[in-house]
N, C-alpha and C positions, 0 to 999 in steps of 0.2 A: 220298727224299733221294738214294738211290743213283742213280736215273734222272737227277736234276738234275746230279749230279756227272759222269755219263757225257756229258750234253749239253754241259756246260762244257768237258770235254776235247775234244769234237768241235769246239766253237767255236774252241778254241785251234788245232787242226789246220787249220781252215778260215780262220783269221786274221780272225775276227769277234768281237773281244774285248768290244765294247759289248753284244752280245747275252748273252754269258756274265755280264757284270756286272749286267744288269737282269732276267734271266730269272726269278729268284725273285719280284721285285716284280710283273712282268707276269703271271706265273702266278697270283699271289694276286688280282690285279685280275680276271683272266679267270674265276676261280672265284666271286668275289663278285658280279660283274656278269653272269655267265652269257653271255659273248660267244661268238660263233662261232669255229670253228677258223681261218677266214680272217682275222677281225679280230685274233685272237691273233697270227697270223703277221705281219700288217701292222704291229702295234705293235712287235714285235720288230725287224723290218727298219727301221722308222722310227727307232728308237733307234740302230741301227748307222749309218744314213745321217747322222743329226745328229752323232754322235761323229766320223765321218770328215770331215764338213764343218768341224767345229771344229778338228780336227787340221790340216787343210789350211790353214785361215785362220791358225792359230798359226804354222805353218811359213812362210807367205808374209809375215807380219808380221816374223818373225825374219829372213828373208832380206832384207827391205826395209831393215833396219838404221836404223829411225826414230830421230830425236833423242829425248831423254828427254821433252821437252815437245812434244807433237804434237797436243794436243786443241784444235781451233779454237774450242771453247766459251770458252776463256780468252783468246782474241785480242780485245783491246779496241779497236774501231774509233774510239771516241770520243776516245781520247788520241793517235791517230796520223793524220797527214795523208796523203792519197794513196790511201786505200781506204775506201769507204763500206760500210755493212752490205749494201746492195743489190749492190754489186760482189762482196763476199765470198760472198754467197749464190749469185751467178751462177757464180763460180769453183768452188764446191762441187758444182755440178751436173755438172761435168767434161765437158761437151759439147766443150770445146776439145781434150780428149785424142782424141776421135773424129776430129777434123779435123787431128790432128798439129800443133797450134799450140803455140807456145812462150811462156814467161813469163820476163822478166828483172825480178827484184825487187831494187831498189836502196835504199840507205839507210845511215845511220850505225849503229854497233854498238848493240845493245839494243832497237831499235825493233820487232823481231818478224819479221825476214826468215826466220830459221831456223824459228821457230814456224809462220809462214804456209806456207812451202814444205813443211815436215814434215807439217803438218796436211793439206795437199792430197794429199800422197803417201799418208797414212794413209787418207783418204777413197777414194782410187783403189784401194788394196788391198782395202778393205771391199766395193767394188763390182765386184771381180773382175778388175781390170786388173793386168797385170804391172808393178809400180811399185817403184822402188828409190831410196833416198836415200844419196848418197855425198858425202863431202867432196872437195874438189879434190885434196887430198893422197892420199886413198884411191884416187881414180880414176887419178891419175898413177902411183901405185905399181903398179896393175893393168896399165896400158898398158906400163909399162917391163919388166914381168916375164912378160907373157902368152906370149911365145915360148919361154920357158925354164922356166916354173914351171907345174905342172899345175893347181894351185888357181887361179892367176891366169888361166889359159886358160879354165877353167870359168866363172869370174866374168865374163870378157870376153864369152863366148858368151851368158851370162845377160843381160848388159846390152844387147847388140846385138839381143836378141829382145824387149826390154821395150816396153811401151806408154808408160811415163813414166819419165824419169830426172831426179832432182833433183841438181844439182851445187852444193854449198854452199860459199860463200866462194871464188870463183874467183881472188881475189887472193892466197890463201894458198899460193903456190908460188914457188919461186926461178926466175928466168929461166934457161932451158936450151933451146937450139935443138932438140936431139933430142926432148925431151919435148913441146915445142910442136908439132913435126911429128907426133908420135904423137897428140896431142890433136886436131889438125886432121883426121887420118884417122878418128879415132873419131867426131867430129861429122859428118864426111862420110858415114860408114857408116850413121848413124841418121837422117840428114837426110830429112825428110818421111816417115819411117817411125814415129818416136816423138816424143812431146812432150818438150821439154827445159825444165826450170826451172832458172834460174841465179840465185843470190844473190850480191850484190857490194856493197861499199861505195865502188866507183869507177864512173864512167860508162864505157860501152863504149869510148869514145875513149881512155880511159886504160889499157885492158887491155894495150896493147902494152908498157907498162912492165914487166909481169910475163911476158908471153908472149915478149917479146924479139925478135920478128920482125914487122915492119910488114906485109909481104905476107901472111904466114900469118894474122896477126890480122885483116886485112881480109877474108880468105876465110872465117874462122870467123864474123866478125860478119855477113857476107853471108848465111850459112846460118842462124845463130841468129835474126837479126832479120827474116828474110824473112817468116815467119808468126809474128810475136811481138807481145805486148802488154808494154809497159814500165810497171812500177808503181814509183813513187818514194815511199818511205815516209819520214816525218819526224815528229818529235814526242817525246813522253815515252818513257822506257825501259820497255818491257814487262817486262823482267827486274826492275827495281826495284819496279814496281807489283805484280807477282806475288809478290815476296818479302814485301812488306808484307801481302799477302793470304794468306800462308802457303803459296804454291806453291813447290815445289822448283825450284831453278835448274839450268841446264845445267852 
């Protein structure tokens, strides 16, 4: 036992805590199975690798800031027009991210725009992409503060290096020329470098109402729609259906 304690202290110094946590169990397995020293070492390192991969995934999911409901298994294509099970399966393959293609998901409140976009973002994180989910309000706050606030600057650099950025509810912003200009420069920075998913309850032609500048809006639309699929959702409210089924709401 004294030797085990010493090894655990060494693991702490070497910053390999998973080995310290499992060494008793792996040592007992080694004794009962009469495995080789190499197999014993391999099992220890395998536990450390699995633990690090889990911590890394947990951190990426936290950084992604996914909406509460992001499980595509609860997205019900049968009650929503505009997306079939076949199309949903194709989107989940994420090949469009490799091509830096965009999605514009339109529809009235409740039909599953946030669930669909958040679910695709979650799938992307699980498959190793740098993927982030941000509301339009969150994004605009980052853009307005990035030159004066360290946290906002770090967030901006993170987003500009992403493979996928979801911008949820682009209409949830007050018209402001300075912010609209910052939004254009952000879209321009990631144009053809990252995939953009935008959710909205308005058609792209109506975006000028919120962005407030017709020329800038046209330039943004040109970049967003250049390599984009537009999905128009309509039908029953996913929120109401999931509430009846016992799912927690946003």
